[in-house]
C-alpha positions as CSV (number, residue, x, y, z in Angstrom):
1,M,25.9,10.8,160.5
2,E,24.0,13.5,158.7
3,L,25.9,16.6,158.0
4,P,24.2,20.1,157.7
5,H,25.0,20.3,154.0
6,D,23.4,16.9,153.4
7,R,19.9,18.2,154.5
8,P,17.7,19.6,151.7
9,A,17.6,23.3,151.3
10,G,15.2,25.0,153.7
11,E,15.0,22.0,156.0
12,H,16.0,22.5,159.6
13,R,15.6,20.7,162.9
14,P,12.7,22.1,164.8
15,G,13.7,24.2,167.9
16,R,17.4,23.8,167.3
17,N,18.3,27.3,166.0
18,G,15.6,28.9,168.2
19,A,17.0,27.3,171.3
20,D,20.5,28.4,170.5
21,L,19.2,32.0,169.9
22,M,17.4,32.1,173.2
23,R,20.4,30.8,175.1
24,W,22.6,33.4,173.4
25,L,20.1,36.2,174.2
26,Y,19.9,35.0,177.8
27,H,23.6,34.9,178.4
28,T,24.1,38.2,176.6
29,T,21.3,39.8,178.7
30,V,22.7,38.5,181.9
31,S,26.3,39.5,181.0
32,V,25.3,43.1,180.0
33,S,23.0,43.4,183.1
34,R,25.9,42.3,185.4
35,R,28.3,44.8,183.9
36,A,25.7,47.6,184.1
37,W,24.9,46.7,187.7
38,R,28.6,46.7,188.7
39,Q,29.1,50.0,187.0
40,L,26.0,51.6,188.6
41,T,26.9,50.4,192.1
42,S,30.5,51.6,192.0
43,M,31.5,54.5,194.2
44,R,32.8,56.4,191.2
45,T,29.3,56.3,189.6
46,A,27.7,57.4,192.9
47,L,30.0,60.4,193.0
48,V,29.2,61.3,189.4
49,L,25.5,61.0,190.1
50,L,25.9,63.2,193.2
51,F,27.6,65.8,191.1
52,L,24.9,65.6,188.4
53,L,22.3,66.0,191.1
54,A,24.0,69.2,192.3
55,V,24.2,70.5,188.7
56,A,20.6,69.6,188.0
57,A,19.4,71.6,191.1
58,I,21.0,74.8,189.8
59,P,18.0,75.7,187.5
60,G,15.7,75.2,190.5
61,S,17.6,77.9,192.3
62,V,18.1,80.3,189.4
63,L,14.7,80.1,187.6
64,P,11.3,80.7,189.3
65,Q,9.5,77.5,190.1
66,R,5.8,76.9,189.4
67,N,5.1,75.2,192.7
68,V,6.5,78.2,194.7
69,S,5.6,81.2,192.6
70,P,3.5,80.7,189.5
71,E,3.1,84.4,189.0
72,K,6.9,84.8,188.6
73,V,6.9,81.9,186.1
74,D,4.2,83.6,184.0
75,T,6.1,86.9,184.1
76,Y,9.3,85.1,183.0
77,L,7.5,83.4,180.2
78,G,6.0,86.7,179.1
79,T,9.4,88.4,179.2
80,H,11.4,85.6,177.5
81,R,9.1,84.6,174.7
82,Q,11.9,82.8,172.8
83,W,13.5,80.6,175.4
84,G,10.7,80.5,177.9
85,P,8.4,77.9,176.2
86,T,11.4,75.7,175.5
87,L,12.5,75.7,179.1
88,D,9.0,75.1,180.1
89,R,8.7,72.0,177.9
90,L,12.0,70.7,179.5
91,S,10.4,71.2,183.0
92,F,12.9,73.9,184.0
93,F,10.2,75.6,186.0
94,D,9.3,72.4,187.9
95,V,12.8,71.1,188.3
96,Y,12.3,69.0,191.4
97,G,9.3,67.3,190.0
98,S,10.7,66.7,186.5
99,P,11.4,63.3,185.1
100,W,15.1,63.9,184.5
101,F,15.7,65.1,188.1
102,S,13.7,62.2,189.5
103,A,15.7,59.8,187.3
104,I,19.1,61.1,188.6
105,Y,17.7,61.0,192.2
106,L,16.5,57.4,191.8
107,L,19.7,56.3,190.2
108,L,21.8,57.9,193.0
109,F,19.7,56.1,195.6
110,V,20.0,52.7,193.9
111,S,23.7,53.3,193.3
112,L,24.3,54.0,197.0
113,V,22.2,51.0,198.1
114,G,24.0,48.7,195.7
115,C,27.4,50.1,196.8
116,L,26.8,50.1,200.6
117,V,25.0,46.8,201.1
118,P,28.0,44.6,200.0
119,R,30.4,46.7,202.1
120,F,28.1,46.4,205.1
121,R,28.0,42.6,204.7
122,G,31.8,42.5,204.3
123,H,32.3,44.7,207.4
124,I,30.0,42.5,209.5
125,A,31.9,39.4,208.4
126,A,35.2,41.1,209.3
127,L,33.9,41.9,212.8
128,V,32.8,38.3,213.4
129,K,35.9,36.7,211.9
130,V,39.0,36.2,214.1
131,P,42.2,38.1,213.2
132,P,44.3,36.5,210.5
133,K,47.3,34.4,211.0
134,A,50.7,36.0,211.6
135,P,52.9,36.5,208.6
136,A,55.9,34.2,208.3
137,R,58.5,37.0,208.3
138,F,58.1,39.8,210.7
139,E,61.0,41.7,209.3
140,R,58.9,42.6,206.3
141,L,56.4,44.5,208.4
142,P,56.8,48.2,209.0
143,Q,57.3,47.7,212.8
144,H,59.0,44.6,214.3
145,A,61.0,43.8,217.4
146,V,62.5,40.9,219.4
147,L,61.3,40.8,223.0
148,A,63.2,38.0,224.6
149,P,65.6,35.1,223.7
150,S,63.0,32.5,224.8
151,G,59.3,32.2,225.6
152,T,56.7,30.0,227.2
153,A,53.0,29.6,227.3
154,E,52.8,31.9,230.3
155,D,54.3,34.6,228.2
156,A,51.6,34.1,225.6
157,E,48.8,34.5,228.1
158,R,50.5,37.6,229.6
159,I,50.8,39.2,226.1
160,R,47.2,38.4,225.3
161,L,46.1,40.2,228.5
162,V,48.2,43.2,227.6
163,L,46.5,43.4,224.2
164,R,43.0,42.9,225.6
165,K,43.5,45.8,228.1
166,R,44.2,47.9,225.0
167,R,40.9,46.7,223.5
168,F,42.5,44.6,220.8
169,R,40.6,41.6,219.4
170,T,42.9,38.7,219.9
171,T,43.2,35.0,219.0
172,V,45.9,32.5,220.0
173,R,47.0,29.8,217.6
174,Q,49.4,26.9,218.5
175,D,51.4,24.8,216.1
176,G,53.6,22.4,218.0
177,D,55.8,24.4,220.4
178,V,55.1,27.6,218.5
179,L,52.4,30.0,219.8
180,E,51.1,32.9,217.7
181,I,49.0,35.8,218.9
182,S,47.1,37.8,216.3
183,A,45.5,41.1,217.4
184,E,43.5,43.6,215.5
185,K,42.0,47.0,216.4
186,G,40.5,50.1,214.6
187,Y,37.2,48.9,213.0
188,L,35.8,52.3,214.0
189,K,37.2,53.7,210.8
190,E,35.2,51.5,208.5
191,T,32.2,51.6,210.8
192,G,32.3,55.4,210.7
193,N,32.7,55.3,206.9
194,L,29.6,53.1,206.5
195,V,27.6,55.2,209.0
196,F,28.5,58.3,207.0
197,H,27.4,56.9,203.7
198,F,24.2,55.3,205.2
199,A,23.5,58.7,206.7
200,L,23.9,60.3,203.3
201,L,21.4,57.7,202.0
202,S,19.0,58.5,204.8
203,L,19.2,62.2,203.9
204,I,18.3,61.5,200.3
205,F,15.4,59.3,201.4
206,G,14.3,62.0,203.9
207,V,14.1,64.6,201.1
208,A,12.2,62.2,198.8
209,F,9.8,61.2,201.6
210,G,9.2,64.8,202.6
211,S,8.5,65.8,199.0
212,W,6.0,63.0,198.5
213,F,4.1,63.3,201.8
214,G,4.8,67.0,202.7
215,W,3.1,70.2,201.8
216,H,3.5,73.9,202.4
217,G,1.7,77.2,201.8
218,N,2.3,80.9,202.3
219,R,-0.2,83.5,203.4
220,V,-0.4,87.2,204.3
221,L,-2.4,87.5,207.5
222,V,-3.8,91.0,208.3
223,E,-4.9,92.0,211.8
224,G,-8.6,91.6,212.6
225,D,-11.5,89.0,212.7
226,D,-12.4,89.7,209.1
227,F,-9.0,88.4,207.9
228,A,-8.9,85.2,210.0
229,F,-7.8,82.3,207.9
230,C,-8.5,78.6,207.9
231,N,-6.3,75.9,206.5
232,T,-7.7,75.3,203.1
233,L,-5.9,75.6,199.7
234,L,-8.2,78.4,198.6
235,N,-6.9,80.6,201.5
236,Y,-3.3,80.4,200.5
237,D,-1.5,82.9,198.3
238,E,1.0,80.2,197.3
239,H,0.9,76.5,198.0
240,A,2.4,73.2,197.0
241,L,1.3,69.6,197.8
242,G,3.3,66.5,197.8
243,A,2.6,63.8,195.2
244,Q,0.7,61.7,197.8
245,V,-1.1,64.6,199.5
246,G,-4.6,65.7,198.7
247,E,-6.6,68.7,199.8
248,N,-8.6,66.7,202.3
249,D,-5.4,65.5,204.0
250,L,-4.6,69.0,205.3
251,P,-5.1,69.4,209.1
252,R,-8.0,71.5,210.2
253,F,-7.2,74.7,212.1
254,C,-7.8,78.5,211.9
255,L,-5.5,81.5,212.7
256,R,-6.3,85.1,213.5
257,L,-3.8,87.9,214.0
258,D,-4.8,89.9,217.1
259,K,-1.7,92.1,217.5
260,F,1.8,92.6,216.1
261,T,4.6,94.2,218.0
262,A,8.0,95.1,216.7
263,T,11.0,96.9,218.2
264,Y,13.9,98.5,216.3
265,L,17.3,99.9,216.9
266,D,18.0,103.6,216.2
267,N,19.2,102.7,212.7
268,G,15.9,100.9,211.9
269,Q,17.3,97.4,212.3
270,P,14.6,95.1,213.8
271,V,15.2,93.6,217.2
272,T,12.0,91.6,217.9
273,Y,9.0,90.6,215.9
274,K,6.1,89.3,218.1
275,A,2.7,88.3,216.8
276,D,-0.2,87.5,219.1
277,V,-2.4,85.0,217.3
278,N,-5.5,83.1,218.1
279,V,-5.4,79.4,217.1
280,T,-8.5,77.2,216.8
281,Q,-8.0,73.5,216.4
282,D,-10.1,70.5,217.3
283,G,-12.8,72.8,218.7
284,R,-10.4,74.5,221.1
285,S,-9.2,78.1,220.9
286,S,-6.0,79.4,222.5
287,Q,-3.8,82.5,222.4
288,R,-0.3,81.8,221.1
289,L,2.8,83.9,220.6
290,L,4.5,83.6,217.2
291,Q,8.1,84.9,216.8
292,V,10.9,84.6,214.2
293,N,12.7,81.3,214.5
294,D,10.1,80.1,217.0
295,P,7.3,78.6,214.9
296,L,3.9,77.4,216.2
297,R,3.9,73.7,216.3
298,L,0.4,72.6,215.6
299,D,-1.0,69.1,215.1
300,G,0.1,68.3,211.6
301,A,1.7,71.6,210.6
302,N,4.2,74.2,211.7
303,V,3.5,78.0,211.3
304,S,6.6,80.2,210.8
305,L,6.7,84.0,210.9
306,L,8.5,85.4,207.8
307,G,8.0,89.1,207.8
308,H,5.5,92.0,208.3
309,G,4.3,95.2,206.9
310,Y,1.4,97.7,206.8
311,A,-2.0,97.7,205.2
312,P,-3.5,101.2,204.8
313,I,-7.3,101.5,205.1
314,L,-8.9,103.7,202.5
315,R,-12.5,104.8,202.5
316,Y,-13.9,106.0,199.2
317,T,-17.3,107.9,198.8
318,D,-18.6,107.9,195.2
319,K,-20.7,110.6,193.5
320,Y,-23.9,108.9,194.7
321,G,-22.8,109.0,198.3
322,K,-22.1,105.4,198.7
323,T,-19.1,104.6,200.9
324,S,-16.7,101.7,200.3
325,E,-13.7,100.6,202.4
326,N,-10.6,98.8,201.4
327,V,-7.8,97.4,203.5
328,A,-4.9,97.2,201.0
329,T,-1.8,95.2,201.8
330,F,1.3,97.2,200.8
331,L,4.6,95.4,200.3
332,P,7.8,96.8,201.9
333,A,10.3,98.1,199.4
334,D,13.3,98.7,201.8
335,G,14.5,98.1,205.3
336,Q,12.7,101.2,206.6
337,L,9.4,99.6,205.5
338,T,8.7,102.1,202.8
339,S,5.7,100.2,201.3
340,Q,4.1,100.2,197.9
341,G,0.7,98.9,196.8
342,V,-2.7,99.7,195.3
343,A,-6.3,100.1,196.5
344,T,-9.0,99.4,194.0
345,F,-12.7,100.2,194.0
346,P,-14.3,98.4,191.0
347,D,-17.9,98.4,192.3
348,V,-18.5,102.1,192.7
349,N,-20.5,104.8,191.0
350,I,-23.5,102.6,190.6
351,N,-26.6,104.5,189.8
352,P,-29.1,103.6,192.6
353,Q,-32.1,104.3,190.3
354,T,-31.0,102.1,187.4
355,N,-28.6,99.9,189.3
356,T,-26.1,100.2,186.5
357,R,-22.5,100.8,186.9
358,D,-20.3,103.1,184.8
359,D,-17.5,100.8,184.0
360,K,-15.3,103.7,182.9
361,A,-15.7,105.3,186.4
362,Q,-13.9,102.6,188.4
363,I,-11.4,104.0,190.8
364,G,-7.9,102.8,191.7
365,F,-5.1,104.3,193.8
366,S,-1.4,103.6,193.5
367,G,0.3,104.5,196.7
368,I,3.4,104.7,198.7
369,Y,3.2,104.5,202.5
370,L,5.8,106.1,204.7
371,P,5.7,104.9,208.4
372,T,7.8,107.9,209.3
373,V,7.9,110.7,206.9
374,P,11.4,112.2,206.3
375,S,12.3,115.9,206.5
376,D,12.1,116.0,202.7
377,P,9.0,114.0,201.6
378,S,10.0,114.2,198.0
379,V,12.6,111.4,198.5
380,N,9.6,108.9,198.8
381,S,11.4,106.9,201.4
382,S,10.6,106.3,205.1
383,A,13.0,107.6,207.8
384,F,12.1,104.8,210.3
385,P,10.2,101.5,210.1
386,A,7.9,102.3,213.0
387,E,4.8,104.5,212.6
388,N,6.2,107.7,214.2
389,D,4.8,110.2,211.7
390,P,3.0,108.2,208.9
391,R,2.0,109.6,205.5
392,L,0.2,108.0,202.6
393,M,1.0,109.2,199.1
394,L,-1.6,108.4,196.5
395,Q,-2.0,108.7,192.8
396,P,-5.7,108.3,191.8
397,Y,-6.6,106.5,188.6
398,R,-10.0,106.3,186.9
399,G,-11.2,104.1,184.1
400,V,-11.4,100.3,183.5
401,L,-9.4,98.4,186.2
402,G,-9.5,95.2,184.1
403,F,-11.1,92.9,186.7
404,D,-14.0,92.1,184.3
405,A,-11.7,90.7,181.6
406,G,-11.2,87.4,183.6
407,A,-7.4,87.4,183.4
408,P,-5.5,87.0,186.7
409,L,-4.3,90.3,188.1
410,S,-1.9,91.3,190.8
411,V,-3.3,92.7,194.0
412,Y,-0.2,94.8,194.5
413,T,-0.1,96.8,191.2
414,L,-2.6,98.2,188.7
415,D,-3.0,96.6,185.4
416,T,-0.4,98.2,183.2
417,R,-2.2,96.9,180.1
418,Q,-5.2,99.1,180.8
419,I,-2.9,102.1,181.4
420,E,-1.0,101.5,178.2
421,A,-4.2,101.1,176.2
422,G,-5.5,104.4,177.7
423,R,-8.5,102.7,179.4
424,L,-7.1,103.6,182.8
425,A,-5.6,107.1,183.3
426,K,-4.4,109.3,186.1
427,F,-7.3,111.2,187.8
428,G,-6.1,114.4,189.4
429,D,-2.9,115.3,191.2
430,P,-1.0,113.1,193.7
431,L,-2.2,113.2,197.3
432,M,-0.4,113.1,200.6
433,L,-2.6,112.2,203.5
434,K,-2.2,111.8,207.3
435,P,-4.3,109.2,209.1
436,G,-7.8,110.5,209.3
437,Q,-7.4,113.1,206.5
438,S,-9.6,113.2,203.4
439,A,-9.2,114.6,199.9
440,T,-11.6,115.5,197.1
441,L,-11.1,114.1,193.6
442,P,-11.9,116.2,190.4
443,D,-15.4,114.6,190.1
444,G,-16.4,115.5,193.6
445,T,-15.8,112.1,195.1
446,T,-13.7,111.8,198.3
447,V,-11.1,109.4,199.6
448,Q,-10.1,109.2,203.2
449,F,-7.0,107.6,204.8
450,V,-8.5,106.0,207.8
451,G,-5.4,104.4,209.3
452,T,-3.5,101.2,209.0
453,R,-3.5,97.6,210.1
454,Q,-0.4,95.5,210.4
455,W,0.1,92.2,208.6
456,I,2.4,89.3,208.8
457,S,3.5,86.8,206.2
458,I,3.5,83.2,207.4
459,S,4.6,79.9,206.1
460,V,2.6,76.8,207.0
461,R,4.5,73.7,206.4
462,H,4.4,70.0,207.1
463,D,7.5,67.9,206.3
464,P,7.4,64.3,207.6
465,G,11.0,63.9,206.2
466,Q,12.5,66.3,208.8
467,P,13.0,63.7,211.6
468,I,14.7,61.4,209.1
469,M,16.9,64.2,207.8
470,L,17.8,65.3,211.4
471,G,18.8,61.7,212.3
472,G,20.7,61.5,209.1
473,A,22.6,64.7,209.7
474,V,23.6,63.7,213.3
475,A,24.7,60.2,212.0
476,L,26.6,62.0,209.2
477,I,28.7,64.0,211.6
478,V,29.2,61.0,214.0
479,G,30.2,58.8,211.1
480,L,32.6,61.4,209.7
481,L,34.3,61.8,213.1
482,G,34.6,58.0,213.5
483,S,36.0,57.7,210.0
484,L,38.6,60.3,210.7
485,W,39.5,59.2,214.2
486,G,39.6,55.4,213.7
487,K,42.9,53.9,212.8
488,R,42.9,50.2,211.9
489,R,46.1,48.2,212.8
490,R,47.3,44.7,213.4
491,I,49.9,43.4,215.8
492,F,51.4,39.9,215.9
493,F,53.5,38.0,218.4
494,R,55.3,34.7,217.9
495,I,56.5,32.8,221.0
496,T,58.9,29.9,220.5
497,P,61.5,28.3,222.8
498,T,64.1,30.2,220.9
499,G,62.6,33.7,221.4
500,I,59.6,36.1,221.4
501,A,59.2,38.3,218.3
502,A,56.6,41.0,217.5
503,G,55.4,42.7,214.3
504,G,53.0,45.5,213.6
505,L,51.1,46.6,210.5
506,P,48.9,49.7,210.2
507,R,46.0,49.1,207.8
508,S,45.6,52.9,207.2
509,D,47.6,56.0,207.6
510,H,48.5,56.1,211.3
511,P,51.4,58.5,212.1
512,G,51.5,57.4,215.8
513,F,51.6,53.7,215.2
514,A,55.4,53.4,215.8
515,E,55.0,54.9,219.3
516,E,51.9,52.7,220.0
517,F,53.8,49.6,218.9
518,A,56.8,50.5,221.0
519,D,54.6,51.0,224.0
520,I,52.8,47.6,223.5
521,V,56.1,45.8,223.0
522,S,57.5,47.4,226.2
523,A,54.5,46.3,228.2
524,A,54.5,42.8,226.7
525,A,58.2,42.2,227.2
526,P,59.2,39.9,230.1
527,A,60.5,41.6,233.2
528,A,64.2,42.7,233.1
529,T,64.2,42.3,229.3
530,V,64.8,45.1,226.9
531,P,63.2,44.5,223.5
532,E,65.6,44.6,220.6
533,Q,64.4,46.5,217.6
534,M,64.9,44.5,214.4
535,A,66.3,46.1,211.3
536,Q,63.7,48.0,209.2
537,T,63.2,47.3,205.5
538,D,61.6,49.3,202.8
539,N,60.1,46.2,201.3
540,V,56.8,46.0,203.2
541,E,54.6,43.0,202.3
542,E,51.6,41.7,204.3
543,V,51.3,38.0,204.4
544,V,47.9,37.2,205.9
């Protein structure tokens, strides 16, 4: 036989070492994969991943998210120039779409599936399988008793019927002249436990399904035909589409706010918000009522009412006599609907002869609207949210508004960069106007407070995961109740010519098992026979 050291140096048998290496790599890979799979599909890992998911969601609640409010994200990045870019690179402004959040989510889903499927298969097998054999020594069970000094086959049938009436699963075994009855009950606990965890799995799936195939958008809708809005992305103030949703997938409909009605208590607390809207969908137009917590359920989307406010109407007449009108949406600043906003007129003071515009003569107004002016107007706060005695306080500005620079600007505030640079400055004294009143600015131009329109903020949303999550939430509660209410236990009877003995074993914490066992033993005992309770022992062993 040739020994390895007898072969010349450098000579080896073809494929021998390579085959050994491949077998080693295969077995190592399989072993490591099995250990990793067992670790991933353990309930401990699932709980850790659930905790990590909750921790990972904290930045999404604390920091502004780009898919909800990109303006706030830009403001945060501008304010926090040191940490902002780092957080942005780590996807902290898009938490729920980040790779690390998706990885935790996917691992949790796989962990739950791998943990629950074997338990489900084992539970089905336990439901189909007959109860186990009776242990050899009943005195080792927590509950045991002797029913009669002798027994017959008729006693076995009578005891089986007693257990069946109490909804026990029973089986009778015979070994010579010895009859044994095994009974089991309380699978509701494990069933409820599995339903609870599968419901949790469905909730996770419902959230993922909704984020992939759902979408939402927010919009401020002002009264009037000229502010009617159709369901396209360009018409939303804020919007977010699921990963599998495109712009052409949005349902086609249009909304118009015809009238808004609000009622308040004496302290200004709102009682009812009602919006009369016109809905056009599939070529049909209808009048609908939109209220808080009562959304419009359209084909493919739900429209919810979020809030409301006022939009003052300003009419500006420039030095050439040209009149421009602006309906400016003001945002509420408190519960009494003290509202703040701006009205801008960039395309004014255009010389009709040369058709040239004086860019430094653009006009803007920063204003505060009081639906009900207080006794002391200097407090700049409304006394009541309804328009009982409205006033509009304006501060005129003149100069360069900044629209021509191409940078995105807020429609609710003037460009502070222009003010700080001196390109936009105050123009005259502050004004306080009633509806219909006019005021003359230092250059002879006039501004008139025409009145107000009301506006509502709406959320348009489509979430196909909601039915899944609703079913999962119901199943979660049902499973939890079943898990808490179910008590699994086993009862055994042995019938021999020398006596009838019984034993009971609770498979879970069951404080009332002793009373239940005593009741069953009393019902199963032959007539005129008092069961004799056997001595208890602290050494409890189950022999099944």
